[in-house]
C-alpha positions as CSV (number, residue, x, y, z in Angstrom):
1,M,5.5,-7.5,246.7
2,L,4.8,-10.9,246.4
3,R,7.8,-13.4,246.7
4,T,6.7,-16.4,245.2
5,R,8.9,-19.3,244.1
6,P,8.1,-19.7,240.6
7,L,8.1,-23.5,240.4
8,L,5.7,-25.6,238.1
9,I,5.0,-28.3,240.5
10,P,2.3,-31.3,241.4
11,L,-0.7,-30.1,243.2
12,A,-0.2,-32.1,245.9
13,L,2.9,-29.8,246.8
14,V,1.4,-26.5,245.7
15,S,0.7,-25.6,249.6
16,L,4.6,-25.7,250.2
17,A,5.6,-23.4,247.1
18,L,3.1,-20.8,246.7
19,V,2.5,-18.6,249.5
20,P,0.0,-15.8,249.2
21,Q,0.9,-12.4,250.4
22,A,-2.0,-10.0,251.9
23,H,-2.8,-7.1,249.9
24,A,-3.0,-3.7,251.9
25,A,-6.7,-3.1,252.6
26,P,-8.0,0.2,251.5
27,Q,-10.1,1.9,254.1
28,Q,-14.0,1.7,253.3
29,N,-16.5,4.2,254.4
30,V,-20.3,3.3,254.4
31,Q,-22.7,6.4,254.1
32,S,-26.6,6.0,254.5
33,L,-28.5,8.5,252.3
34,R,-32.1,9.4,253.3
35,A,-34.9,9.4,250.4
36,H,-36.7,12.4,249.6
37,Y,-40.1,12.0,247.6
38,A,-40.2,12.4,244.2
39,G,-43.5,11.4,242.8
40,R,-45.6,8.3,242.7
41,H,-43.4,5.3,243.1
42,A,-39.9,7.1,243.0
43,V,-37.6,8.6,245.6
44,R,-34.7,11.1,245.0
45,F,-31.4,10.8,246.7
46,D,-28.9,13.7,247.1
47,L,-25.6,12.5,245.7
48,R,-23.7,16.0,246.7
49,A,-22.2,14.4,249.9
50,I,-20.5,11.6,248.2
51,E,-17.3,11.3,245.9
52,P,-18.5,9.2,242.7
53,A,-15.0,8.2,241.8
54,K,-14.5,6.6,245.3
55,V,-18.1,4.4,245.3
56,V,-17.3,0.9,245.1
57,S,-21.2,-0.3,245.6
58,A,-24.5,1.0,246.6
59,T,-27.4,-0.6,247.8
60,L,-31.1,0.4,247.9
61,A,-32.7,-0.7,251.3
62,T,-36.5,-0.2,251.4
63,G,-37.9,-2.2,254.5
64,R,-36.7,-5.7,254.2
65,L,-36.0,-5.5,250.6
66,H,-32.6,-4.9,249.2
67,R,-31.8,-3.9,245.8
68,R,-28.1,-3.5,244.1
69,I,-27.9,-0.2,242.4
70,S,-25.0,-0.2,239.7
71,V,-22.1,1.9,240.4
72,A,-22.1,2.8,236.8
73,R,-25.6,4.6,237.1
74,L,-24.8,6.2,240.3
75,R,-21.9,7.8,238.6
76,R,-23.9,8.9,235.7
77,A,-26.1,10.4,237.9
78,A,-23.6,12.2,240.3
79,P,-23.2,15.3,237.7
80,R,-27.0,16.4,238.3
81,G,-26.7,16.0,242.1
82,Y,-29.3,13.1,242.9
83,L,-30.4,9.9,241.8
84,R,-33.8,8.9,241.1
85,V,-35.0,5.3,241.8
86,R,-38.3,3.6,241.4
87,V,-39.8,2.1,244.3
88,S,-43.1,0.4,245.1
89,L,-44.4,3.0,248.1
90,A,-48.2,2.3,247.6
91,P,-51.0,0.2,246.2
92,A,-51.9,1.1,242.8
93,S,-55.2,2.9,243.8
94,R,-55.0,6.6,243.8
95,Q,-53.3,8.4,247.0
96,S,-52.8,12.0,247.5
97,K,-49.4,13.3,247.4
98,P,-49.0,13.9,251.0
99,R,-50.5,10.2,251.7
100,L,-47.7,8.9,249.5
101,A,-45.0,10.8,251.2
102,R,-46.1,9.4,254.5
103,S,-46.1,6.0,253.1
104,A,-42.4,6.5,252.0
105,A,-41.7,7.6,255.4
106,R,-42.8,4.5,256.9
107,R,-40.8,2.3,254.3
108,K,-37.7,4.5,254.8
109,P,-35.9,3.9,252.0
110,K,-32.4,4.5,251.9
111,L,-29.4,4.2,249.8
112,I,-26.4,2.7,251.3
113,V,-23.2,3.8,249.6
114,V,-19.6,2.4,250.3
115,T,-16.7,4.5,249.1
116,E,-13.1,3.8,249.7
117,E,-10.1,5.6,250.4
118,P,-6.6,4.6,249.3
119,P,-4.7,2.4,251.9
120,P,-2.4,3.9,254.4
121,A,1.5,4.1,253.0
122,P,3.0,0.8,254.5
123,A,5.9,0.9,257.0
124,P,9.3,0.5,255.3
125,A,10.2,-3.1,254.8
126,P,13.2,-4.2,256.8
127,A,16.4,-4.9,254.8
128,P,16.4,-8.5,253.8
129,A,19.0,-10.7,255.3
130,P,21.8,-11.6,252.9
131,A,21.4,-14.8,250.9
132,P,23.0,-17.9,252.1
133,T,26.4,-18.6,250.1
134,G,25.8,-20.9,246.8
135,T,21.7,-19.7,246.6
136,A,20.3,-17.1,244.4
137,N,16.9,-15.4,244.4
138,P,14.7,-16.1,241.4
139,T,14.9,-13.3,238.8
140,V,11.8,-11.3,238.1
141,L,11.3,-10.8,234.5
142,F,8.6,-8.1,234.6
143,Q,6.6,-6.4,237.3
144,D,4.6,-3.5,237.7
145,S,2.8,-2.0,240.9
146,F,0.9,0.7,239.1
147,S,2.3,3.4,241.4
148,G,1.4,7.0,240.3
149,P,-1.2,9.5,239.8
150,D,-4.9,8.6,238.9
151,G,-5.6,8.7,235.2
152,V,-5.2,6.7,232.0
153,I,-2.3,4.7,231.8
154,T,-2.5,3.4,228.1
155,S,-5.7,3.0,225.9
156,A,-6.7,1.2,222.6
157,D,-6.8,4.8,221.2
158,A,-3.3,4.9,221.8
159,F,-2.7,1.5,220.3
160,W,-4.7,2.1,217.1
161,N,-3.1,5.8,216.9
162,P,0.4,5.3,217.0
163,G,1.4,8.9,215.8
164,D,-1.0,10.7,218.1
165,L,1.6,11.8,220.8
166,A,-1.2,13.3,223.3
167,L,-2.4,10.0,223.9
168,A,-1.2,8.5,227.0
169,R,1.4,5.3,226.5
170,D,3.3,3.2,229.1
171,P,6.4,1.5,228.3
172,G,5.4,-1.9,229.4
173,W,1.7,-2.2,228.4
174,E,-0.4,-1.7,225.3
175,G,-3.7,-3.1,224.2
176,E,-6.5,-2.9,221.4
177,S,-9.9,-2.6,223.4
178,G,-10.8,0.0,226.1
179,A,-8.7,1.7,228.6
180,M,-6.3,0.8,231.5
181,Y,-6.5,3.3,234.0
182,R,-4.5,4.0,237.5
183,R,-7.0,4.2,240.3
184,F,-5.4,4.1,244.0
185,N,-2.2,2.9,242.7
186,S,-3.6,0.1,241.1
187,A,-4.7,-0.7,237.6
188,A,-8.4,-0.7,236.8
189,S,-10.6,-1.4,233.8
190,G,-13.0,1.6,234.4
191,L,-16.5,1.8,233.5
192,S,-15.9,2.6,230.1
193,S,-13.9,-0.6,229.4
194,P,-16.5,-3.7,229.2
195,N,-14.2,-5.2,226.8
196,F,-10.8,-5.1,228.3
197,R,-8.0,-6.4,226.0
198,F,-4.1,-5.4,227.5
199,W,-0.8,-7.1,227.3
200,T,2.9,-6.6,227.8
201,T,5.0,-4.8,225.1
202,R,7.5,-7.4,225.7
203,S,7.4,-10.6,223.8
204,D,10.0,-12.8,225.0
205,F,8.1,-14.9,227.9
206,T,8.3,-18.6,227.7
207,N,8.4,-20.7,230.6
208,V,6.9,-18.4,233.3
209,N,4.8,-17.8,236.2
210,V,2.4,-14.6,236.1
211,Q,0.6,-13.4,239.1
212,M,-1.2,-10.7,240.0
213,D,-3.6,-9.5,243.1
214,L,-7.1,-9.1,241.4
215,R,-10.5,-7.3,243.0
216,N,-13.8,-7.7,240.7
217,N,-15.8,-5.0,241.6
218,Q,-18.9,-6.2,239.6
219,F,-20.3,-7.6,236.4
220,Y,-22.2,-5.6,234.1
221,P,-25.8,-7.0,234.0
222,G,-27.5,-8.8,231.2
223,S,-24.1,-10.4,229.8
224,V,-23.0,-14.1,229.3
225,D,-21.8,-16.7,231.6
226,W,-18.1,-16.7,230.3
227,D,-17.9,-13.3,231.2
228,G,-14.8,-12.6,233.7
229,I,-11.2,-12.0,234.0
230,K,-8.6,-14.2,232.2
231,I,-4.8,-14.0,231.9
232,W,-3.2,-14.6,228.7
233,L,0.0,-16.7,228.2
234,R,2.2,-17.0,225.2
235,R,0.1,-14.7,223.1
236,Q,1.9,-14.9,219.7
237,V,2.8,-11.9,217.5
238,V,1.7,-12.0,213.9
239,N,3.0,-9.6,211.5
240,G,4.6,-7.4,214.2
241,S,1.5,-7.2,216.2
242,S,-0.3,-9.1,218.5
243,S,-4.0,-7.9,217.9
244,A,-6.9,-10.0,217.3
245,N,-7.2,-9.0,213.9
246,G,-3.9,-11.7,213.0
247,K,-5.7,-14.2,215.2
248,P,-2.6,-15.2,217.2
249,G,-2.3,-18.3,219.1
250,L,-2.7,-18.3,223.0
251,Y,-3.4,-19.7,226.2
252,T,-6.0,-18.5,228.8
253,A,-6.1,-19.0,232.4
254,E,-9.7,-17.9,233.2
255,V,-9.6,-17.1,236.8
256,N,-12.7,-15.3,237.6
257,R,-15.9,-16.2,235.8
258,R,-19.5,-15.2,235.8
259,Q,-20.2,-18.9,235.3
260,G,-18.6,-19.9,238.8
261,N,-16.2,-22.0,237.3
262,I,-12.5,-21.9,236.3
263,V,-10.9,-23.0,233.0
264,I,-7.9,-23.2,230.9
265,Q,-8.1,-22.7,227.0
266,K,-6.1,-22.8,224.1
267,K,-6.6,-20.6,220.8
268,C,-4.8,-21.9,217.8
269,G,-3.2,-19.3,215.4
270,G,-5.3,-18.2,212.5
271,R,-8.6,-19.5,214.2
272,N,-11.3,-17.9,216.0
273,D,-12.5,-21.0,218.2
274,Y,-10.9,-22.0,221.6
275,A,-9.9,-25.7,222.6
276,I,-10.7,-26.5,226.5
277,L,-7.5,-28.3,228.2
278,A,-9.1,-28.3,231.7
279,N,-12.0,-26.5,233.6
280,T,-14.0,-27.6,237.1
281,S,-17.8,-28.4,236.7
282,W,-20.0,-26.3,234.6
283,T,-22.8,-26.3,237.3
284,G,-22.8,-25.6,240.9
285,D,-20.6,-22.7,241.1
286,P,-17.6,-24.9,242.2
287,N,-15.2,-21.6,242.0
288,P,-17.5,-18.6,242.5
289,P,-16.0,-15.2,241.4
290,L,-15.0,-13.3,244.4
291,F,-16.6,-9.3,244.6
292,G,-14.8,-6.6,246.5
293,Q,-11.9,-8.2,247.8
294,W,-8.6,-9.0,246.8
295,E,-7.2,-12.4,245.5
296,R,-3.8,-13.6,244.2
297,V,-4.5,-15.1,241.1
298,G,-2.5,-16.2,238.2
299,G,-1.1,-18.9,235.6
300,A,2.1,-20.8,235.2
301,I,3.4,-22.2,232.0
302,R,6.2,-24.4,230.7
303,T,7.2,-26.6,227.7
304,N,7.6,-30.2,228.6
305,P,10.7,-32.5,227.4
306,D,8.0,-34.3,225.1
307,G,6.9,-31.1,223.4
308,S,3.6,-31.0,225.2
309,V,3.1,-27.7,227.2
310,T,1.5,-27.6,230.9
311,I,-0.4,-24.8,232.2
312,Q,-1.5,-24.3,235.8
313,L,-4.1,-21.9,237.0
314,I,-3.9,-20.2,240.6
315,R,-6.4,-18.8,242.9
316,G,-5.7,-17.4,246.3
317,G,-1.9,-17.9,245.4
318,T,-2.6,-21.8,245.2
319,V,-2.5,-24.0,242.1
320,V,-6.3,-25.1,241.6
321,L,-6.3,-26.6,238.1
322,T,-3.9,-28.0,235.7
323,G,-4.2,-28.8,231.8
324,T,-1.7,-30.2,229.3
325,D,-1.8,-29.6,225.5
326,G,-0.5,-32.2,223.4
327,G,-2.1,-30.7,220.1
328,A,-5.5,-29.8,221.1
329,G,-7.8,-28.0,218.8
330,G,-5.7,-29.5,215.8
331,C,-2.6,-27.6,216.1
332,A,0.8,-28.3,217.6
333,P,1.3,-26.9,221.3
334,I,2.3,-23.6,221.3
335,T,6.1,-23.6,222.5
336,S,7.5,-20.0,221.0
337,A,7.9,-17.1,223.4
338,G,5.2,-14.7,223.4
339,K,3.5,-12.0,225.4
340,V,1.5,-12.0,228.7
341,G,-1.5,-9.9,229.7
342,V,-5.1,-9.7,231.1
343,R,-8.3,-9.7,229.4
344,G,-12.0,-8.8,231.0
345,D,-15.4,-9.1,229.6
346,N,-18.2,-7.0,231.0
347,A,-16.6,-6.8,234.5
348,D,-15.3,-3.5,236.6
349,F,-12.2,-4.9,238.1
350,D,-8.7,-3.6,239.5
351,F,-5.3,-5.3,239.5
352,D,-2.1,-4.7,241.0
353,N,1.2,-6.2,241.7
354,F,1.5,-7.8,238.5
355,Q,4.8,-10.2,238.2
356,V,6.2,-12.5,235.7
357,S,9.0,-14.8,237.0
358,P,10.9,-17.6,235.1
359,L,10.2,-21.5,235.7
């Protein structure tokens, strides 16, 4: 569990206050699948030797060329036992089947599949030393390590159908779009949730530091540059619900974006547009998204004595961007308590060790 003293501090001092904790690395296995001739310009790979649910990446290697194969595509092909892929095996002129087979053999196409096993159970942590007299550890307001069997934690179906008691629910989370899965003791967006919208059932968070471990597995192809993963802060409740139908006011710390930068934004209540409070450059990929590796990310928020609100964005356990709202977007700063949560757009990602601490 990450032990971070939740202070809103100047960037110059952040390295002294925010210390990331390494996430237990799952064990990865690499398998190379041999291609079988499947007609002109196509090969077939036998998938019966792999476990589709554990696949995190797949790459088609043909000679010197490498092409990424969507994990979603591979998992869809798994029930029939093979994956058929188009490749350029021979010139356009007609060739016999045996000759094409020999061409395929020379090119030696391979499907390199990376699967992941859950990490080994960590050794028991030693008992902490007693705190010195006169000091106290910061209180953790909310935390979730998502331990338990694989499966659905909760879903939009459960949110929109409160009377259906057969649907999975969680006392700490709810959401209006997609499904939140448990996979290897982490939360996951899953391949069926290109639009992921989940927040805490509690709505009493004001001045807080929200952090979690994040791993972006991949972006879905053909989407927009603002796709990625965001952390919601002070998401308001309207008429008893925090659904987007009520157009609640909120702040976002956008920590992992397809565009390659990071952004802090505000959404005024009753509106659909956003006001940018801070961002890094829109070009040049100053903060590229990480893929296939865990990173400690988060957002911290606090109301200042003058009524303005300051938000800090955290990546790698360190504050890397700060924005202050003095009335941006044509509405007053959002000072009321609210929910915190996670939004994902066209991304397959996992998150773990979600923690909310007071500032």
